[in-house]
N, C-alpha and C positions, 0 to 999 in steps of 0.2 A: 187764795188756794186757786181760784180759776185759771188764771194763768199759766201759775206752774202746774196745774196737773195735764192744759190746754200745749203745754211745750212739751211736757212727756210724751200724750196720745204721740202727739206728729210728728216729736224729733227720735226717740229714743222708742218709743214701741211700734213704730211706722202704722200706726193705728191710721185707719182711711177715715175721716169725722170731720170733714171741713166746717161741716157747722159748731163744731163742738158740743156736742145734745150729749157727750156720758161726762166730758169734764162737766159742762152748766149743769145741767139738770140729775146725773146720775151721784155725781160727789158732793152737790146740796141735800140732794133728801136723803143720801147715805147721811152725812152728817147731821143734817134734821132729824133723822131717825136715835140717831146713840146720842145728839145732844138731849132730847129728851129724856133717855135714864139718867144723865149724868144730873141736870138741873132740875129737873122733875123732886131728886130726891130733897129729903126734908132738912137735912144739914146741907142744903145749898139751897136753903129760902123758895126749894120746890111743895106744892100741897101731899107729896106723899104717892104712894100706893103705884110707881114706878120702878121697874125691875128693869134695872140696870142693862144684866143679863139677856132680858127678855128681850130686847130693845137692841141689843146686838144680833143674837139670834133672828129675828124679824129680818133688820138690814139686810145680814148675810141670805135671807131667803130670799128677799126680793130682789138681790141683785141675781144669788143663784137661776131662778124660774127666768129673769130676763134672758140673761147669756143664753141657756137652753133653747126659750125659746126663740130667742134672734138668730141664733145656729140650726135651730129645726127651719125657720121659714126660709133663711137666705140657703138652705143648703139645696130645699125643695126649688128653691127660685131658681139657682144655681143651673141644678143638673134637667130642669125640665125646659126652660127658656133661655139662661144665663143671664148676668147681671152686670158684666163691664162691658163697654164700649171698645171697640176696636184702637188700635190706638189713628187710624187716620179718621173715624167719630169722633174719639178725643178733639183733635186736633180740628176739627171745623163747629167743633161745638154741640152738646146734646141737643140745645134749638132748633139747632139749621139739622143736624143726621135724623131724628128724630119729628121731630113733628114738626121738617120742613119750613121754619119759620127764622129768621132773624131775630137775634138776642135783641140789636136795636133796630127798629123798623123802619127809623128814617134816611136810613143807608137805602134802604130798598127803594126808596121816593125820592131820589135826586135823578137827575138823566143828565 
């Protein structure tokens, strides 16, 4: 499930999520929420007291809150200070362009 979702996010939808946070944590959490509604039913050896529809609504609400919050935070950051590196800074790498240190300090120590 994770690999399929990661490939969809990266290749088809072009979402820049290098660490795979959404495919891993988002989809696993969504499945966990929905699975409680499925397997919590007494007909499926659960203890009951779990509404499948409430689990769906809760999962959709959680995803919606995360999306809206993310768009708000990143929209404000983009407007105030920018969140992308220039092409030159991307080529140099974030460590060197932002922090002024090399990602591999042993290269800096060679004579």
